[in-house]
C-alpha positions as CSV (number, residue, x, y, z in Angstrom):
1,X,-3.3,31.7,30.7
2,X,-3.6,29.5,33.7
3,X,-6.9,29.6,35.6
4,X,-7.4,29.1,39.3
5,X,-10.4,27.8,40.8
6,X,-12.7,30.1,42.6
7,X,-15.8,29.6,44.7
8,X,-19.1,28.7,42.9
9,X,-21.9,31.2,42.7
10,X,-21.2,33.6,40.0
11,X,-24.2,35.2,38.3
12,X,-24.2,34.1,34.6
13,X,-26.6,36.8,33.8
14,X,-24.2,39.5,34.9
15,X,-23.4,41.8,31.8
16,X,-19.9,42.3,33.2
17,X,-18.9,38.7,32.6
18,X,-17.0,37.9,29.5
19,X,-17.9,34.9,27.4
20,X,-15.0,33.0,28.9
21,X,-16.1,33.9,32.4
22,X,-19.5,32.2,31.7
23,X,-17.7,29.2,30.2
24,X,-15.5,28.8,33.3
25,X,-18.5,29.3,35.6
26,X,-20.4,26.5,33.7
27,X,-17.4,24.3,33.9
28,X,-17.3,24.8,37.7
29,X,-20.9,24.0,38.1
30,X,-20.3,20.7,36.4
31,X,-17.3,20.1,38.7
32,X,-14.9,20.6,35.9
33,X,-11.6,22.1,36.9
34,X,-9.8,23.9,33.9
35,X,-6.2,23.2,34.9
36,X,-4.6,25.0,31.9
37,X,-5.9,27.1,29.1
38,X,-3.3,29.1,27.0
39,X,-2.6,30.1,23.5
40,X,0.3,28.4,21.6
41,X,1.5,31.8,20.5
42,X,3.1,34.9,22.2
43,X,0.7,37.6,21.4
44,X,-2.0,38.0,18.8
45,X,-1.1,37.6,15.1
46,X,2.6,36.9,15.9
47,X,4.8,35.7,13.1
48,X,4.6,32.0,14.3
49,X,0.8,32.3,14.3
50,X,0.7,33.8,10.7
51,X,3.1,31.1,9.4
52,X,0.7,28.3,10.9
53,X,-2.3,30.0,9.4
54,X,-0.6,30.3,5.9
55,X,0.2,26.5,6.0
56,X,-3.3,25.6,7.0
57,X,-4.9,27.9,4.4
58,X,-2.6,26.3,1.9
59,X,-3.8,22.9,2.7
60,X,-7.4,24.1,2.4
61,X,-6.7,25.6,-1.0
62,X,-4.9,22.5,-2.1
63,X,-7.9,20.3,-1.1
64,X,-10.2,22.7,-3.1
65,X,-7.9,22.6,-6.1
66,X,-7.8,18.7,-6.2
67,X,-11.6,18.6,-5.7
68,X,-11.8,21.0,-8.6
69,X,-9.7,18.7,-10.8
70,X,-12.1,15.9,-9.9
71,X,-15.1,17.9,-10.9
72,X,-13.7,19.1,-14.2
73,X,-12.5,15.5,-15.2
74,X,-15.8,14.0,-14.1
75,X,-17.6,16.4,-16.5
76,X,-15.3,16.8,-19.5
77,X,-12.8,13.8,-19.5
78,X,-13.9,11.0,-22.0
79,X,-15.1,8.0,-20.1
80,X,-16.6,5.5,-22.5
81,X,-14.5,2.5,-23.2
82,X,-12.3,2.5,-26.3
83,X,-10.0,-0.2,-27.6
84,X,-6.3,0.2,-27.4
85,X,-4.6,2.9,-25.5
86,X,-7.1,5.9,-25.1
87,X,-7.6,8.8,-22.9
88,X,-10.6,7.0,-21.3
89,X,-8.0,4.7,-19.6
90,X,-7.1,7.4,-17.3
91,X,-10.7,8.5,-16.3
92,X,-10.9,6.5,-13.1
93,X,-7.3,6.8,-11.9
94,X,-7.5,10.7,-12.3
95,X,-10.8,10.7,-10.2
96,X,-9.4,8.5,-7.5
97,X,-6.1,10.3,-7.3
98,X,-7.7,13.9,-7.3
99,X,-10.5,13.0,-4.7
100,X,-7.8,11.2,-2.5
101,X,-5.6,14.3,-2.6
102,X,-8.5,16.6,-1.7
103,X,-9.6,14.4,1.3
104,X,-6.0,14.0,2.4
105,X,-5.3,17.8,2.3
106,X,-8.5,18.4,4.1
107,X,-7.6,16.0,6.8
108,X,-4.2,17.5,7.3
109,X,-5.7,20.9,7.5
110,X,-8.1,19.9,10.3
111,X,-5.3,18.1,12.3
112,X,-3.0,21.1,11.8
113,X,-5.7,23.4,13.1
114,X,-6.3,21.3,16.1
115,X,-2.7,20.7,16.9
116,X,-1.0,23.9,16.0
117,X,-3.6,26.7,16.2
118,X,-6.2,26.0,19.0
119,X,-5.1,26.8,22.6
120,X,-3.9,24.1,24.8
121,X,-6.5,23.1,27.4
122,X,-6.4,20.6,30.2
123,X,-9.5,20.0,32.3
124,X,-10.5,17.5,34.9
125,X,-14.2,16.6,35.6
126,X,-16.1,14.8,38.2
127,X,-19.1,12.9,36.8
128,X,-22.5,13.5,38.2
129,X,-26.2,13.4,37.2
130,X,-28.7,16.2,37.6
131,X,-31.3,18.0,35.6
132,X,-30.4,20.9,33.4
133,X,-31.4,24.4,34.7
134,X,-32.1,27.5,32.7
135,X,-28.6,28.8,33.7
136,X,-27.2,25.4,32.4
137,X,-28.8,25.9,29.1
138,X,-27.5,29.5,28.9
139,X,-24.0,28.2,29.8
140,X,-24.2,25.5,27.1
141,X,-25.1,28.0,24.4
142,X,-22.3,30.4,25.5
143,X,-19.9,27.6,25.6
144,X,-20.7,26.6,21.9
145,X,-20.5,30.2,21.0
146,X,-17.1,30.6,22.8
147,X,-15.7,27.5,21.1
148,X,-16.7,28.9,17.7
149,X,-15.0,32.2,18.7
150,X,-11.9,30.3,19.8
151,X,-11.5,28.7,16.3
152,X,-10.3,32.1,15.2
153,X,-11.9,32.2,11.9
154,X,-13.4,35.6,12.2
155,X,-10.0,37.3,13.0
156,X,-8.2,35.1,10.4
157,X,-9.6,36.3,7.1
158,X,-7.1,34.2,5.2
159,X,-8.3,31.0,6.8
160,X,-11.9,32.2,6.1
161,X,-11.4,32.5,2.4
162,X,-9.2,29.4,2.2
163,X,-12.0,27.4,3.9
164,X,-14.6,28.7,1.5
165,X,-12.4,28.1,-1.5
166,X,-11.3,24.8,-0.5
167,X,-14.4,23.3,0.9
168,X,-16.8,24.4,-1.8
169,X,-15.3,22.3,-4.7
170,X,-15.0,19.4,-2.3
171,X,-18.7,19.6,-1.5
172,X,-19.5,19.8,-5.2
173,X,-17.3,16.8,-5.8
174,X,-19.2,14.8,-3.2
175,X,-22.5,15.7,-5.0
176,X,-21.2,15.3,-8.5
177,X,-21.7,11.6,-8.8
178,X,-25.2,11.8,-7.5
179,X,-26.1,14.7,-9.9
180,X,-24.0,13.4,-12.7
181,X,-26.0,10.1,-12.8
182,X,-29.1,12.1,-13.6
183,X,-27.7,14.3,-16.3
184,X,-27.4,11.4,-18.9
185,X,-30.8,9.7,-19.1
186,X,-30.3,6.0,-20.2
187,X,-33.8,5.7,-21.4
188,X,-33.9,8.9,-23.5
189,X,-33.5,7.4,-27.1
190,X,-35.8,5.3,-29.1
191,X,-33.2,2.5,-28.5
192,X,-32.1,3.2,-25.0
193,X,-28.4,2.5,-24.6
194,X,-28.9,0.5,-21.5
195,X,-31.0,-2.0,-23.4
196,X,-28.3,-3.0,-25.8
197,X,-25.6,-5.6,-25.3
198,X,-23.4,-7.6,-27.7
199,X,-26.4,-9.9,-28.4
200,X,-28.2,-7.2,-30.2
201,X,-28.6,-8.3,-34.0
202,X,-28.8,-4.8,-35.4
203,X,-25.1,-4.0,-35.2
204,X,-24.4,-7.6,-36.5
205,X,-26.1,-6.8,-39.8
206,X,-29.4,-8.0,-38.7
207,X,-28.0,-11.6,-38.1
208,X,-28.8,-13.3,-34.9
209,X,-25.7,-13.4,-32.6
210,X,-24.3,-16.9,-31.6
211,X,-23.5,-17.8,-28.1
212,X,-19.7,-18.4,-27.9
213,X,-16.9,-19.3,-25.7
214,X,-14.3,-16.8,-24.5
215,X,-12.1,-17.9,-27.4
216,X,-15.0,-17.1,-29.8
217,X,-16.0,-20.7,-30.8
218,X,-19.8,-21.3,-30.9
219,X,-21.9,-23.5,-28.6
220,X,-23.9,-26.4,-29.3
221,X,-26.5,-28.1,-27.0
222,X,-24.4,-31.1,-26.5
223,X,-21.4,-29.0,-25.1
224,X,-23.3,-28.4,-21.9
225,X,-24.0,-31.4,-19.6
226,X,-27.3,-32.1,-17.8
227,X,-27.3,-29.9,-14.7
228,X,-24.2,-28.1,-16.0
229,X,-23.6,-24.5,-17.0
230,X,-21.2,-22.6,-19.1
231,X,-20.4,-18.8,-19.4
232,X,-21.0,-17.5,-22.9
233,X,-20.3,-14.3,-24.8
234,X,-21.7,-12.8,-28.0
235,X,-20.1,-14.5,-31.0
236,X,-19.0,-11.3,-32.6
237,X,-15.5,-9.5,-32.9
238,X,-14.3,-8.5,-29.3
239,X,-17.4,-10.1,-27.9
240,X,-15.5,-11.3,-24.8
241,X,-13.7,-8.1,-24.0
242,X,-14.5,-5.1,-21.9
243,X,-16.2,-3.5,-25.0
244,X,-19.2,-5.8,-24.3
245,X,-18.6,-5.9,-20.5
246,X,-22.6,-6.1,-20.1
247,X,-22.9,-9.3,-22.1
248,X,-21.5,-12.4,-20.1
249,X,-24.3,-14.8,-19.9
250,X,-24.8,-18.1,-18.0
251,X,-26.1,-20.9,-20.1
252,X,-27.7,-23.7,-18.1
253,X,-29.0,-27.1,-19.1
254,X,-31.7,-27.9,-16.5
255,X,-32.7,-31.4,-15.5
256,X,-36.0,-32.5,-17.1
257,X,-38.2,-31.8,-14.0
258,X,-36.6,-28.6,-13.3
259,X,-36.9,-27.4,-16.9
260,X,-40.7,-28.1,-16.8
261,X,-40.9,-25.7,-13.7
262,X,-38.7,-23.2,-15.3
263,X,-40.6,-23.2,-18.7
264,X,-43.9,-22.9,-16.9
265,X,-42.8,-19.8,-15.0
266,X,-41.0,-18.3,-18.0
267,X,-44.1,-18.8,-20.3
268,X,-46.3,-17.3,-17.7
269,X,-44.2,-14.0,-17.7
270,X,-45.0,-11.7,-20.7
271,X,-41.3,-10.6,-21.0
272,X,-39.6,-14.1,-20.7
273,X,-42.3,-16.0,-22.7
274,X,-40.7,-18.4,-25.2
275,X,-37.2,-17.5,-24.2
276,X,-36.1,-21.1,-23.4
277,X,-35.0,-23.7,-25.8
278,X,-35.7,-27.2,-24.7
279,X,-34.3,-27.7,-21.3
280,X,-31.7,-24.9,-21.8
281,X,-32.1,-21.5,-20.1
282,X,-29.8,-18.4,-20.1
283,X,-29.5,-15.6,-17.7
284,X,-27.3,-12.5,-17.5
285,X,-24.3,-13.2,-15.3
286,X,-24.2,-9.5,-13.9
287,X,-25.8,-9.4,-10.6
288,X,-28.7,-6.7,-10.4
289,X,-27.4,-5.5,-7.0
290,X,-23.9,-4.1,-7.7
291,X,-22.9,-5.7,-10.9
292,X,-20.7,-8.6,-9.5
293,X,-20.6,-11.8,-11.5
294,X,-23.5,-14.1,-10.2
295,X,-21.9,-17.4,-11.3
296,X,-22.0,-19.8,-8.5
297,X,-24.7,-22.4,-9.6
298,X,-26.2,-24.7,-7.0
299,X,-27.5,-27.6,-9.2
300,X,-29.5,-29.3,-6.5
301,X,-31.4,-26.2,-5.4
302,X,-31.4,-24.4,-8.8
303,X,-30.1,-21.2,-7.0
304,X,-27.5,-18.9,-8.7
305,X,-25.4,-17.1,-6.0
306,X,-23.4,-13.9,-6.3
307,X,-20.4,-14.2,-4.1
308,X,-20.0,-10.5,-3.5
309,X,-22.9,-9.8,-1.3
310,X,-24.6,-13.2,-1.1
311,X,-27.6,-12.4,-3.2
312,X,-29.4,-15.7,-4.5
313,X,-31.6,-16.1,-7.6
314,X,-34.0,-19.0,-8.2
315,X,-33.3,-20.1,-11.7
316,X,-36.6,-22.1,-12.1
317,X,-38.7,-18.9,-11.3
318,X,-37.4,-16.3,-13.7
319,X,-34.2,-16.0,-11.7
320,X,-36.3,-14.1,-8.9
321,X,-34.0,-12.9,-6.0
322,X,-34.9,-15.0,-2.9
323,X,-32.0,-13.9,-0.6
324,X,-29.6,-10.9,-0.2
325,X,-29.6,-7.3,-1.1
326,X,-30.6,-7.9,-4.8
327,X,-34.2,-6.6,-5.4
328,X,-34.6,-7.2,-9.2
329,X,-34.4,-10.5,-11.1
330,X,-31.7,-11.5,-13.6
331,X,-32.6,-10.7,-17.2
332,X,-33.3,-13.7,-19.2
333,X,-31.7,-14.0,-22.7
334,X,-34.1,-15.6,-25.4
335,X,-32.2,-18.5,-27.1
336,X,-32.7,-21.0,-29.8
337,X,-30.6,-23.1,-32.2
338,X,-29.9,-22.0,-35.8
339,X,-29.8,-24.1,-38.9
340,X,-26.3,-25.3,-38.1
341,X,-27.1,-26.4,-34.7
342,X,-25.4,-23.6,-32.7
343,X,-27.1,-21.6,-30.0
344,X,-28.1,-18.1,-31.0
345,X,-29.8,-15.2,-29.1
346,X,-33.3,-15.1,-30.5
347,X,-33.1,-11.3,-29.6
348,X,-31.2,-9.0,-27.2
349,X,-32.0,-9.0,-23.6
350,X,-35.6,-7.4,-23.0
351,X,-34.7,-5.9,-19.7
352,X,-31.8,-3.8,-18.6
353,X,-28.7,-5.6,-17.6
354,X,-26.8,-4.8,-14.4
355,X,-27.5,-3.0,-11.1
356,X,-31.1,-2.2,-10.5
357,X,-30.4,1.6,-10.1
358,X,-30.3,1.9,-14.0
359,X,-34.1,1.6,-14.0
360,X,-34.8,4.0,-11.2
361,X,-36.6,7.2,-12.5
C-alpha cells in the first residue's frame, strides 16, 4: 500500500488506531515521510509467497543439518593423531566444511528473508534533536512490536519450525568448542597427558632421550656456537613428526656473562633448578600464547620472539614474558650430557607445553 501524508496530531492512545497507524504517526512526528510501504505479494499466503517461505525454510533446515553434522563429528569422530592414512585426518576438514555450510545457509536465509519476504518500504526523514516524550516511548515500543509482527513468523508456522530446527544446532555448534574443552580434563590422570612430550624417558624404556636434529642425529655441545641456537627434537622414532608436535625445543649456548645470569635465575626457581648444563639452556619452542613457534632469538638482548603475535620472552630470566599477549613463561627442558658426549633431556618438561589455557581450571 502507498501511504499519503496527513496532518500531525493523532492521539496515539486512541484504541481505534491500529499498530501501523501508531507507527505511521510516530514516523510523522519524527518528520519521516513513508513514501511507499507495500507487500511483495498479491494477497496473503499466495503461491509465490509460499514458494519463498519454503525456500527460506529449506535454508534454515540446511543450516541446522550442517550444524548437526558439526556437533556429531566434534563429539564422536576420532581426532587424535595417527601415523599414515587415518580417519583423524578428516576431523578438521569435516568441522570446517560443516560449520561453513551452516553459516552460509543461515546467511542466505536471512538475505532471502530480507530481499524476498519483507514488504518494500521507502522513507524519507528530516534530522532533528528533541527530548523523548511519553508518547514517543510508546511509539517506539509499538514500532518494535510492529516490526516483529511484519516479519510474519507467527502466521508462517513453517518458518517458525525451520528457524527452531535450524538455529538450535547452530547455537549448540557455537557452544560445542567451549563446552568440549571442559569434557576432557587434561589433569585427571596420575600422569596427566598434557605433561608428556617426546622427551619423557618412560616410553623410551626408562632411558634418557637424546636431543636430536630433524634427521635424528644427536647433538653435541660443540655443535652449537656461542650465542647460537638450534632447534632440537626427541631422539626417538618419529621424534620430529607431528606425532610429537609438542616437543620442538630451542637449544641455546649463552655467552658466559649471560649464562651466569640465566643460571642464577634458573636455580632460584624451584621448578627450573639445575636445568642448565654449562652455558647451555633449552626452552620449549611453542609459544604459551597461541602455540606458534617462538623461534626468533635476539642474541644481543637475549630475547626470544614469537612472530605470530609479537610475544617476547627473556631467556636469562626463566623465559619470562616481557612483551605481547603471552602471560606464561616458556617451559624449560632440563638437560645434561651423557657418557658419550651427547645432549640428553634429564627429564621431561616439568610444566605444560603450549598455550596457557591448558592450565586454566
